[in-house]
ROSE-4610 file (N, C-alpha, C; in Angstrom, 1 decimal, always signed):
// ROSE-4610
residu = [M/M/M/G/G/G/K/K/K/R/R/R/I/I/I/S/S/S/G/G/G/W/W/W/W/W/W/P/P/P/A/A/A/A/A/A/A/A/A/L/L/L/A/A/A/L/L/L/L/L/L/L/L/L/A/A/A/G/G/G/C/C/C/A/A/A/S/S/S/G/G/G/G/G/G/P/P/P/A/A/A/A/A/A/F/F/F/V/V/V/S/S/S/E/E/E/D/D/D/N/N/N/R/R/R/G/G/G/I/I/I/A/A/A/Y/Y/Y/T/T/T/G/G/G/D/D/D/R/R/R/G/G/G/V/V/V/D/D/D/S/S/S/Q/Q/Q/P/P/P/F/F/F/P/P/P/A/A/A/N/N/N/Y/Y/Y/R/R/R/G/G/G/E/E/E/I/I/I/L/L/L/A/A/A/Y/Y/Y/L/L/L/R/R/R/T/T/T/Y/Y/Y/L/L/L/N/N/N/N/N/N/P/P/P/A/A/A/G/G/G/V/V/V/R/R/R/D/D/D/G/G/G/V/V/V/M/M/M/A/A/A/E/E/E/P/P/P/V/V/V/Q/Q/Q/R/R/R/T/T/T/V/V/V/G/G/G/G/G/G/R/R/R/L/L/L/R/R/R/Y/Y/Y/V/V/V/S/S/S/C/C/C/L/L/L/R/R/R/Y/Y/Y/A/A/A/A/A/A/R/R/R/E/E/E/S/S/S/D/D/D/G/G/G/S/S/S/Y/Y/Y/R/R/R/P/P/P/A/A/A/R/R/R/E/E/E/R/R/R/A/A/A/A/A/A/I/I/I/Y/Y/Y/V/V/V/D/D/D/G/G/G/R/R/R/F/F/F/D/D/D/R/R/R/L/L/L/V/V/V/E/E/E/D/D/D/A/A/A/G/G/G/E/E/E/L/L/L/C/C/C/A/A/A/G/G/G/S/S/S/S/S/S/Y/Y/Y/A/A/A/P/P/P/F/F/F/P/P/P/E/E/E/L/L/L/A/A/A/S/S/S/L/L/L/T/T/T/R/R/R]
num = [1/1/1/2/2/2/3/3/3/4/4/4/5/5/5/6/6/6/7/7/7/8/8/8/9/9/9/10/10/10/11/11/11/12/12/12/13/13/13/14/14/14/15/15/15/16/16/16/17/17/17/18/18/18/19/19/19/20/20/20/21/21/21/22/22/22/23/23/23/24/24/24/25/25/25/26/26/26/27/27/27/28/28/28/29/29/29/30/30/30/31/31/31/32/32/32/33/33/33/34/34/34/35/35/35/36/36/36/37/37/37/38/38/38/39/39/39/40/40/40/41/41/41/42/42/42/43/43/43/44/44/44/45/45/45/46/46/46/47/47/47/48/48/48/49/49/49/50/50/50/51/51/51/52/52/52/53/53/53/54/54/54/55/55/55/56/56/56/57/57/57/58/58/58/59/59/59/60/60/60/61/61/61/62/62/62/63/63/63/64/64/64/65/65/65/66/66/66/67/67/67/68/68/68/69/69/69/70/70/70/71/71/71/72/72/72/73/73/73/74/74/74/75/75/75/76/76/76/77/77/77/78/78/78/79/79/79/80/80/80/81/81/81/82/82/82/83/83/83/84/84/84/85/85/85/86/86/86/87/87/87/88/88/88/89/89/89/90/90/90/91/91/91/92/92/92/93/93/93/94/94/94/95/95/95/96/96/96/97/97/97/98/98/98/99/99/99/100/100/100/101/101/101/102/102/102/103/103/103/104/104/104/105/105/105/106/106/106/107/107/107/108/108/108/109/109/109/110/110/110/111/111/111/112/112/112/113/113/113/114/114/114/115/115/115/116/116/116/117/117/117/118/118/118/119/119/119/120/120/120/121/121/121/122/122/122/123/123/123/124/124/124/125/125/125/126/126/126/127/127/127/128/128/128/129/129/129/130/130/130/131/131/131/132/132/132/133/133/133/134/134/134/135/135/135/136/136/136/137/137/137/138/138/138/139/139/139/140/140/140/141/141/141/142/142/142/143/143/143/144/144/144/145/145/145/146/146/146/147/147/147/148/148/148]
x = [-2.5/-2.4/-2.5/-1.8/-1.9/-3.2/-3.4/-4.6/-4.4/-5.4/-5.3/-5.8/-5.0/-5.4/-6.3/-7.5/-8.4/-8.8/-9.4/-9.8/-9.0/-9.3/-8.6/-7.5/-7.6/-6.6/-5.2/-4.8/-3.4/-2.8/-3.6/-3.1/-3.0/-4.0/-3.9/-2.7/-2.4/-1.3/+0.0/+0.1/+1.3/+1.5/+0.4/+0.4/+0.9/+0.4/+0.8/+2.3/+2.7/+4.1/+5.0/+4.7/+5.5/+5.4/+4.3/+4.2/+5.1/+5.2/+6.0/+7.5/+7.9/+9.3/+9.7/+8.8/+9.0/+9.1/+8.4/+8.4/+9.6/+10.5/+11.7/+11.4/+10.2/+9.9/+9.3/+8.7/+8.0/+8.9/+10.2/+11.1/+11.8/+11.8/+12.6/+11.7/+11.9/+11.2/+12.2/+11.8/+12.7/+12.5/+13.7/+13.7/+13.0/+12.6/+11.9/+12.7/+14.0/+14.9/+15.5/+15.1/+15.5/+17.0/+17.7/+19.1/+19.5/+18.6/+19.0/+17.8/+18.0/+16.9/+16.6/+15.4/+14.9/+14.3/+14.6/+14.1/+13.0/+12.6/+11.5/+10.3/+9.2/+8.0/+7.7/+7.2/+7.0/+5.5/+5.0/+3.6/+3.2/+4.3/+4.0/+3.4/+3.7/+3.2/+4.3/+3.9/+4.8/+5.4/+4.6/+5.0/+5.8/+7.1/+8.0/+8.4/+8.3/+8.8/+10.3/+10.8/+12.2/+12.8/+13.9/+14.5/+15.3/+14.6/+15.1/+16.4/+16.5/+17.7/+18.6/+18.8/+19.6/+21.1/+21.7/+23.1/+23.2/+22.4/+22.4/+22.2/+21.2/+20.9/+22.1/+22.7/+23.9/+25.0/+25.3/+26.4/+26.1/+24.8/+24.5/+24.7/+24.3/+24.4/+25.9/+26.7/+28.1/+28.9/+28.5/+29.1/+29.1/+28.0/+27.8/+28.2/+28.1/+28.4/+29.9/+30.7/+32.1/+32.8/+33.8/+34.6/+35.4/+35.9/+36.7/+36.2/+35.2/+34.6/+35.5/+36.5/+37.5/+38.4/+38.6/+39.6/+39.2/+37.9/+37.4/+37.9/+38.4/+38.9/+38.1/+38.3/+37.7/+36.2/+35.5/+34.1/+33.4/+32.6/+31.7/+30.3/+29.3/+28.0/+27.1/+26.2/+25.3/+23.9/+23.2/+21.9/+21.0/+20.0/+19.1/+18.3/+18.2/+17.4/+16.5/+15.4/+14.5/+15.0/+15.0/+15.5/+14.5/+14.5/+13.7/+14.6/+14.1/+14.9/+13.9/+14.2/+13.3/+11.9/+11.8/+10.5/+9.7/+10.3/+9.6/+10.4/+9.7/+10.4/+10.9/+12.2/+12.8/+13.8/+14.0/+15.1/+16.4/+17.4/+18.7/+19.8/+20.7/+21.8/+23.1/+24.0/+25.2/+26.3/+27.2/+28.3/+29.6/+30.7/+32.0/+32.9/+33.6/+34.6/+35.6/+36.7/+37.7/+37.8/+37.5/+37.4/+38.8/+39.1/+40.4/+40.2/+41.2/+41.2/+41.7/+41.6/+42.0/+43.6/+44.3/+45.8/+46.2/+45.3/+45.6/+45.7/+45.7/+45.8/+44.4/+44.3/+43.0/+42.7/+41.5/+41.1/+40.8/+40.8/+40.5/+39.0/+38.7/+37.3/+36.4/+35.2/+34.2/+32.9/+32.1/+30.8/+29.7/+28.8/+27.7/+26.4/+25.3/+24.0/+23.2/+22.7/+21.8/+20.4/+19.5/+18.2/+17.2/+16.3/+15.3/+13.9/+13.2/+11.8/+10.9/+9.9/+9.1/+9.8/+10.9/+11.6/+12.7/+12.9/+13.8/+14.8/+16.1/+17.1/+16.6/+16.8/+16.4/+17.5/+18.5/+19.6/+20.7/+21.9/+23.1/+23.4/+23.5/+23.8/+25.3/+26.1/+27.5/+27.9/+27.3/+27.6/+26.6/+26.9/+26.0/+25.7/+26.7/+26.6/+25.8/+24.7/+23.8/+23.1/+22.8/+22.1/+22.8/+24.1/+24.9/+25.4/+25.1/+25.6/+25.1/+26.1/+25.8/+25.6/+25.9/+25.7/+26.6/+26.1/+27.0/+27.3/+28.6/+29.1/+29.5/+29.3/+29.8/+30.6/+31.5/+32.3/+31.3/+31.7/+31.0/+31.9/+32.3/+33.4/+33.0/+31.7/+31.2/+31.6/+31.8/+32.2/+33.6/+34.5/+35.9/+35.9/+34.9/+34.9/+34.2/+33.8/+33.2/+34.2/+33.6/+34.4/+33.7/+34.3/+33.8/+32.6]
y = [+105.6/+104.2/+104.0/+102.9/+102.5/+101.8/+101.7/+101.1/+99.5/+98.8/+97.4/+96.8/+95.8/+95.2/+94.0/+94.0/+92.9/+92.2/+91.1/+90.3/+89.1/+88.2/+87.0/+87.1/+88.1/+88.2/+88.4/+89.1/+89.1/+87.8/+87.0/+85.6/+84.7/+84.9/+84.1/+84.5/+85.8/+86.2/+85.7/+85.7/+85.2/+83.7/+83.0/+81.5/+81.2/+81.9/+81.7/+82.1/+83.1/+83.5/+82.4/+81.9/+80.9/+79.6/+79.3/+78.0/+78.1/+79.3/+79.5/+79.4/+79.9/+79.7/+78.3/+77.6/+76.2/+75.3/+75.6/+74.7/+74.9/+75.9/+76.1/+76.9/+77.5/+78.4/+77.6/+78.3/+77.6/+77.0/+77.3/+76.9/+75.6/+75.2/+74.0/+72.8/+71.7/+70.5/+69.4/+68.5/+67.4/+66.4/+65.9/+65.0/+63.7/+63.0/+61.7/+60.7/+60.8/+59.7/+60.3/+61.4/+62.0/+62.2/+62.4/+62.6/+64.0/+64.8/+66.1/+67.0/+68.2/+69.2/+69.2/+69.3/+69.4/+70.8/+71.5/+72.9/+73.0/+71.9/+71.9/+71.2/+71.8/+71.2/+70.0/+68.9/+67.6/+67.4/+67.3/+67.1/+65.6/+64.7/+63.4/+62.5/+62.9/+62.1/+61.2/+60.1/+59.2/+59.7/+60.4/+60.8/+62.1/+62.0/+63.2/+63.7/+65.0/+65.6/+65.5/+65.4/+65.4/+66.7/+66.8/+68.1/+68.7/+69.5/+70.0/+70.8/+71.6/+72.5/+71.9/+70.6/+69.9/+70.4/+70.6/+71.0/+72.4/+73.3/+74.7/+74.8/+74.0/+74.0/+73.5/+72.4/+71.9/+72.9/+73.5/+74.6/+75.7/+76.2/+77.3/+76.8/+75.6/+75.1/+75.0/+74.4/+74.1/+75.4/+76.5/+77.8/+78.3/+78.0/+78.5/+77.5/+76.2/+75.1/+74.9/+74.9/+74.7/+75.9/+75.6/+76.6/+77.4/+76.7/+77.3/+76.6/+77.2/+76.6/+76.7/+77.5/+77.7/+76.5/+76.0/+74.9/+73.5/+73.2/+71.9/+71.0/+69.8/+68.9/+67.6/+67.0/+65.6/+65.6/+66.7/+66.7/+65.9/+64.9/+64.1/+64.1/+63.9/+63.8/+62.8/+62.2/+61.3/+61.9/+61.6/+62.2/+61.7/+62.5/+62.0/+60.8/+59.9/+58.6/+58.5/+57.8/+57.6/+56.5/+56.8/+55.9/+56.1/+55.1/+55.2/+55.7/+56.9/+57.5/+57.7/+57.1/+57.2/+56.7/+55.7/+55.2/+55.9/+56.9/+57.7/+57.7/+57.8/+57.9/+59.3/+59.4/+60.7/+60.6/+61.7/+61.8/+62.0/+61.2/+61.3/+61.4/+62.4/+62.6/+62.5/+61.6/+61.4/+62.3/+62.8/+63.5/+63.2/+63.3/+63.1/+64.2/+64.7/+65.8/+65.8/+66.5/+66.7/+68.2/+68.6/+70.0/+70.5/+71.7/+72.3/+72.6/+72.3/+72.6/+74.0/+74.5/+75.9/+76.1/+75.0/+75.1/+74.9/+74.7/+74.5/+73.1/+72.1/+70.7/+70.2/+69.0/+68.4/+67.1/+67.0/+65.7/+64.7/+63.4/+62.5/+62.8/+62.5/+62.7/+61.9/+62.5/+61.7/+61.8/+60.7/+60.6/+61.2/+62.0/+62.6/+62.4/+62.4/+62.3/+63.5/+64.1/+65.2/+64.7/+65.1/+64.6/+65.7/+65.4/+66.4/+66.0/+67.0/+66.8/+67.8/+67.3/+68.1/+68.8/+68.2/+68.8/+69.8/+70.0/+71.0/+70.4/+70.9/+70.4/+70.6/+69.5/+69.5/+69.4/+68.5/+68.4/+67.5/+67.6/+66.9/+65.9/+64.6/+63.6/+63.3/+63.5/+63.3/+61.9/+61.0/+59.6/+58.9/+58.9/+58.5/+57.0/+56.2/+54.7/+54.1/+53.4/+52.7/+53.6/+54.8/+55.7/+55.9/+55.8/+56.0/+54.7/+53.6/+52.3/+52.2/+51.9/+51.7/+52.9/+54.1/+55.3/+55.4/+56.0/+56.2/+57.7/+58.0/+59.3/+59.9/+61.2/+61.9/+63.1/+63.7/+64.9/+66.0/+66.7/+67.9/+69.1/+69.6/+70.6/+72.0/+72.2/+73.5/+73.6/+72.4/+72.4/+73.0/+72.7/+73.3/+74.8/+75.4/+76.8/+77.6/+77.0/+77.7/+78.8/+79.9/+80.9/+81.3/+82.1/+82.5/+83.4]
z = [+25.9/+25.7/+24.2/+23.7/+22.3/+22.0/+20.7/+20.2/+20.2/+20.7/+20.8/+19.5/+18.9/+17.7/+18.0/+17.4/+17.7/+16.5/+16.6/+15.5/+15.3/+14.4/+14.2/+13.1/+12.3/+11.1/+11.5/+12.6/+13.0/+13.3/+14.0/+14.4/+13.2/+12.2/+11.0/+10.1/+10.0/+9.3/+9.9/+11.2/+11.8/+11.6/+11.7/+11.4/+10.0/+9.0/+7.6/+7.4/+8.0/+7.9/+8.5/+9.7/+10.3/+9.5/+8.9/+8.1/+6.9/+6.3/+5.1/+5.4/+6.6/+7.0/+7.3/+7.9/+8.3/+7.1/+6.0/+4.9/+4.0/+4.2/+3.4/+2.2/+2.1/+1.0/-0.1/-1.1/-2.2/-3.3/-3.3/-4.4/-4.1/-2.8/-2.5/-2.1/-2.8/-2.5/-2.2/-1.2/-0.9/-2.1/-2.6/-3.7/-3.3/-4.4/-4.1/-3.5/-3.6/-3.0/-1.7/-1.2/+0.0/+0.2/-0.9/-0.9/-1.3/-1.6/-2.0/-2.2/-2.7/-2.9/-4.3/-4.7/-6.1/-6.2/-7.2/-7.4/-8.4/-9.0/-9.9/-9.3/-9.4/-8.9/-9.7/-9.1/-9.7/-9.8/-11.1/-11.3/-11.0/-10.8/-10.5/-11.6/-12.9/-14.0/-14.6/-15.2/-15.8/-17.1/-17.9/-19.2/-19.1/-19.1/-19.0/-20.3/-20.6/-21.8/-21.9/-23.2/-23.4/-23.1/-22.4/-22.0/-23.3/-24.0/-25.3/-25.1/-24.0/-23.8/-22.8/-22.8/-21.7/-21.7/-22.8/-22.8/-22.2/-22.7/-22.2/-20.7/-20.2/-18.8/-17.9/-18.4/-17.7/-17.7/-18.8/-18.9/-17.9/-17.9/-16.9/-15.5/-15.2/-13.8/-13.4/-14.3/-14.0/-13.9/-14.6/-14.5/-13.1/-12.4/-11.0/-10.0/-10.4/-9.4/-9.2/-10.3/-10.1/-9.5/-8.7/-8.1/-9.1/-10.1/-11.2/-12.5/-13.2/-14.4/-15.6/-15.5/-16.7/-16.7/-17.9/-18.1/-17.7/-17.8/-17.6/-18.7/-18.3/-19.3/-19.5/-20.6/-20.9/-20.7/-21.2/-21.1/-22.1/-21.7/-22.5/-21.9/-22.7/-22.2/-23.1/-22.4/-23.1/-23.2/-24.3/-24.5/-23.4/-23.0/-22.0/-22.4/-21.4/-21.6/-20.4/-20.5/-19.4/-18.5/-17.2/-16.2/-15.0/-14.1/-12.9/-11.8/-11.2/-10.2/-9.0/-7.9/-6.7/-7.0/-7.8/-8.1/-9.2/-9.8/-10.8/-12.1/-13.2/-14.5/-14.7/-15.1/-15.3/-16.5/-17.1/-18.1/-17.3/-17.7/-17.0/-18.1/-18.0/-18.9/-18.1/-18.5/-17.8/-18.4/-17.6/-18.1/-17.2/-17.9/-17.2/-17.6/-16.6/-16.8/-15.7/-15.9/-14.9/-14.7/-13.4/-13.1/-12.5/-12.8/-12.3/-10.8/-10.0/-8.6/-8.4/-7.2/-6.9/-7.0/-6.9/-7.1/-8.5/-9.4/-10.8/-11.3/-10.4/-10.7/-11.1/-11.6/-12.0/-11.3/-10.9/-10.4/-11.6/-11.3/-12.4/-12.8/-14.1/-14.6/-13.8/-13.4/-12.6/-13.4/-13.1/-13.8/-12.9/-13.5/-12.8/-13.6/-12.9/-13.6/-13.4/-14.5/-14.5/-14.6/-13.7/-13.7/-14.1/-14.9/-15.4/-15.0/-14.6/-14.2/-15.1/-15.7/-16.6/-17.7/-18.2/-19.3/-18.9/-17.6/-17.1/-16.1/-16.1/-15.2/-13.8/-13.0/-11.6/-10.7/-10.9/-10.0/-10.6/-10.0/-10.5/-9.4/-9.7/-8.7/-8.9/-7.8/-7.8/-8.0/-7.3/-7.4/-8.3/-9.6/-10.6/-10.6/-10.3/-10.2/-11.3/-10.9/-11.8/-12.8/-12.4/-13.3/-14.6/-14.6/-15.8/-16.4/-15.9/-16.4/-17.9/-18.7/-20.2/-21.0/-20.5/-21.2/-22.4/-23.5/-24.7/-24.7/-24.5/-24.4/-25.7/-25.9/-27.1/-26.6/-27.3/-26.9/-26.5/-25.5/-25.0/-25.0/-26.2/-26.2/-25.6/-25.5/-24.9/-23.4/-22.8/-21.4/-21.2/-22.1/-22.0/-22.2/-22.8/-23.1/-22.0/-20.8/-19.7/-19.2/-18.7/-18.1/-16.8/-16.0/-14.7/-14.9]
């Protein structure tokens, strides 16, 4: 006959393993407005640091996010400004661009909002709406030079 495992530790290990699976893992947090996933832990403080590398972080994200990052047109971006998002103060940078479709055509340029938490890119909001109202855009030529 086999050896019987005894003690409380196997049950505790199983409970911890199941709790980790149920929570979605340590890297995914539900966003404060419950419309998406945020990948940056939120310290919950009002004083947010300015996102110093906001352009580079957006470029890195869009390189993986877009189906075809080559040939993006009409790229413009606004410097990050503080806005209230989901009841919390965040830096928000708005951008507008026209992405190339799989058939080679282009959609009209659309406005999106990049949200930063603790000085790092957190997520891109597709329907920017009021988050980008009154934004002052400047050319973002690096967007047109993206490759796969």
